[in-house]
N, C-alpha and C positions, 0 to 999 in steps of 0.2 A: 504495499501499499505505500502511495506515494505520500508523501511528507510537506512540511512550507520549506522546508532546506531546501529537499529537491526542487520545489519550484525556483528557489532563490536560484540554486545550481544554474538549473538550464534558463532562465530568463537573463544571469546575470545582474543578479540587482542583488542588493541585502536583503536579509527574512524582512527585517522593520520595513523593508519599502514592501513587499510581499504582504505587511499585515496589513501596510496606510491603506493599498489598495484594497483588500478584504474591507475593512472597517470602514472605510470612506474616513477617516483617521489626522490625515494633512492631503494637501495637496501634489498629486502625482503629476510627471510629466504625462504627455498623450500618449506618446512612442512607449513609454517606460509600464506605462498601465496594459497599453495593449500586448506589450512585449510576457508581464504577467501571466495574460490571462489566455495567453496564446499559450503558455508551459501549461496551464493547468487545464486545460484542455486537453491535449496533447497526453498528458500525463495522469490525468483524469484524477487531479486532488480534490477530494472531500473538507471542506473545513470542517474542524471539529468545532460546533455551535454551544458545546457542551465549555468546553476550554475558554471560547470567545467569549458567552459571559459571565466568567470568572474578572476576566478583563475589563471588562466592557461595563459591567453592571447588567447591561440589558441583553434579552434571548432572542431579541426579532420573532418574536411571538404576539399574537393577541386573542385575546380572549373572546369570543362572542355567546352570549347567552339571551335567546330567540325561542318564543315559544311557537308551538304546531308546526314544526322545520316542512312538516309535507303539506301544509298550508300553500300553493302555487307562490303566492305573496311573496312569502315570508324565502320561500326556496328562492326567488329572483334573484332579493336582497342578499339569501347568501350565494348567491353565486357572482352578484355587485360586490361582497367584501373582501371574496377570495380572490378574484379578479383586480380589485386593487391593493390588496395586500399582497399576495403574489409579486404583482410589479413591484413595489418597491422593497422585495426579498423577504418579507413576513411569511411565517406559518399560518395557521389556527386553531384555537382549543378552542371546542364545539358544543354549549351544554344547551338544555331544554328546561325550562323556570316552571314548565306547566303551568304560566297564570297565576302562580301559585307564588303569594310575596312569604312564606314563612321557604318555599325551598328554592324561591326565587334567592334569596340570603344566603342558601349553605351553597347552592352551585357558583354565585360568584364567588365566594369565599374558599371553594378549592378551586374558581379557576386562581386566584390570585396568590393562594400557594405555591402552584406551579411557576410563579414567576411573570404572569406574562409581563409584557411594557407596560399593557393597556386595556382596555376594556370596553368593548360595543354591546349592548346594551338595549332592549327594548323593554320597558319597566312594566311591571302590572298594575292593576288598578291600585291598590296599595302600596307603594314601594317606598313608604317610610324607613322601612328598618332597611331596605337594598342602599338607601340614598345616605344613610349613617352609615353604616359600614363601610362604604366607597370615601367619605368624606373625613372617619376617623383615619383611616391607612391613609386618603391622598393618592387615591387612584387616578391614574387620568384615565376618564372615560368620557364618551358620547354617547344619548340616548339617541336610538331609530325610532322613528313611526309614532312614538306616543312621549308628547310632552311634558316635564315635570317642574314647578314651580320649586326654586330654590328656598330653603330652610330658613336660609336667615342671608343678610348682606353679606358676611363675612364666612359664609360657605365656600371651600373649595370654589373657583370653576368648571362649571360642566357642559361640554357642549350639545348641541341638538340639532337634529336634523330629519325631516320628516315633510308627507305631501300638505300640498292647501286640502282642508279638509271643507269648508264652510261656502265660500263660491260657486266649488262642484255641484255639493248636493242641491242650494240654492237650481244650480241650473237646471238641474232630473226633474226638479217639481216644477221650477214656470215651465220647463217643456210640458209636462202631463199637464198643467194647467192652461197650455196653449192650443192643447186638442180637446177642450173641454172638457174635462176633469173638477170637480168640485172638492170632491171627498178622496185626498191625497192623504194614505198610511205611511207610515213608517215604519218599518222591522231596526229598531235601533240597538244599538254594540251594547258591551257589557257595562254595565254602570259603575264610574270610577272611572273610565277610559280617557283620555282626552281625546282621541278621537270620537269616540259617543258623544259627547260635549261639545263637541264641534260640529259633529253633521248633526247634530238633534240642532246647534242655532242654525245652522244652515239652511236645514226644513223650515225652521219657523221664519228666516227671511224669506229663501220660495214663497211659502203660503203671503206674507205682508206685501210680498213684490207682487203677486197676482191677483191681489186683493180679495183673497181667500180668511178668513177667520181659523183661528191655530185651535183645533179641537182634541183635549188631553185626551179623547178615548179612543181616537187613531194611533196612537203612540204605542206600541208594544214592543218592550224588550227582548232581545232573541239572543241576550248578552254572546254572542261574534261565533254562536257555534249553531251548528246544522240542527241538532235535534231542537234544540230552543228555542230557536226562528220557527220550526215548525209550530209548535205549541205557538208562538208568538200570533201566526198566521191564523190560526184558529182561531183563537180571541177575536182576530179583527174581522174574520168571515163569518164571526156570531154574532156580531152588533145587528142592532135590528135595523140598522141602516151604514150596510158594510161601509168599504172603500170601493172606491170604481175602478183607481191604481192604487200602486203598489213603490213604494220605495226600500230598496232592503241594503242596510247599510256596511256587508263585506260578501265577497264571494260563496262563504263557509251557508252563512247563514240565507244568503238566494237558493242554494239549495234546499234547504232548508224550506222555505217560502214554497217552492217548485212543489214538491214535494204534499204538503199541504194541500197544493191547490189541487192535484193528479188526486189527492184520496177524496175531493169534494166533487170530482169530475168537473175543473173548471178549467177552462181553455186561458192563452195568452196568445195572443189580448183580445180574442173573444168577448172573456166572462170579462177578464181586470187586466188592467196595462202594467206591465214591468219592467223599473228600471234600478239597475245596479250599481252599488258605489263597489268597485276592484275588478276590473278586465279578466278575462287569465284565457288558456291557450283556445280551451272549449267551447267558450262562448259563442265562439260562431257558427259552431255546431251544432248548437241548439236550433229545435221549430218551436218556435220560430225563435231568429238568431236577438241574444239578448243588448239592448241597447244599456251604454256602460259610463261606469268614471273610467279611465284607466291611469293609474297610480304609477310612476317615475320609478319603479320597485327595481331596479336595477342598479339607480344611477343615486338612487339612495344610502345603497349600502358600499358605491364607491365614493361618494362625499362624504360617510362616515371615518372610510378611513383615514383620508386627507383630512379630513378637520382633527384626526386623534393624532397622524403624524406631525399635524402644526401646534398641537399641544406641545407634546414629545419634544417639541423643536422648542418652547416657548411657552412653561410650564406656567407662568405669570399673567398671561396676555387674557383682555377681559372673553367672556364667555360670547357663544356666536350662535343664535339659531337660524338656521339655515331652514324655507319651504318652498318647497321645487310643486311649477303649476304640473296641474293632471291633464289631461285630454279625454274631450268630451267626443265618445265612440258612438256614431246613430246607425244604430240597427230598425230591429221589425219588432221586439216586444214591447215598445212604447205604444202599436196600433198604426205607425205610419207607416205607410205602404211603401214596398220596396221599390228599387225602380224602375223593373220591369214593368210593375204593376202602374207605375205613375208612366208609363210612356204608352202601357195599353190604354191607360183613360185619355190619354192626350190624342191617340188616331180613333176612337170611339169620337169625342167629341168634334 
């Protein structure tokens, strides 16, 4: 197995120069860097990351704690984090907190004990213990998807990145209202999450913009998962005056809502129009095709890595909150005709 000494001898430089190239600890001439990298490639040299971490106090690893990794939204965030980390020479240690505050604090502690350089976390609905642990140990951290208020003015700065939630949700509501719907229901997420609060706010803004009253009976909590969303949709459908259109606040809840509609023998959009927050790969394969808000999930992951690396480089800089724009994906579950149907109507007329 090749050693750093072998690389230095092959490249005609000192061992210290090889170390500077590997660790970016000092500027090196481009020609010298190229010679070292060529020697590494030819000799098949693999740096000893454990030994390097003892010298630099860095492991070049990032802890990622996100729940429901099987959810397509978080899977794409994971892909963005992984790509961003690998591009900068960092590895990932991944844990699933299961959206449980106690388990969340435990898995973050385990990642911290593995000496990761920093954390990227999608916090639970009750993150007090998590925030306290990270602050007590001054762990460089980025929160993604869900925004958390700083516990105090003197708390260590925590950067955050998420999608816009209010305006896109309002857009779904006004779109349905523009199609003539006056009773628009919302299947909201898990209480306590910032995404839930913000999408409810967007729902109410959309109603107000369309001149429609807010009726609390038309809002039901689906707790951000399929089974609860099915029960929430059933509750809405059982009202004396049920909604004629529905907004679901994430992709898992969309599945639950569709299941409840199927159980009742109701069709979309014939019996009830549907729009959803969260686009996913097979949304275009449903019949009807799902009108949705698409979040920039991979970009959220990539930006989380950039924020964390900036924090590692400048620990005392002010905290930043990035909100990324979403896209309205117009399909047919809202009740709008397909382009071919519109063309046929035009030909008839």
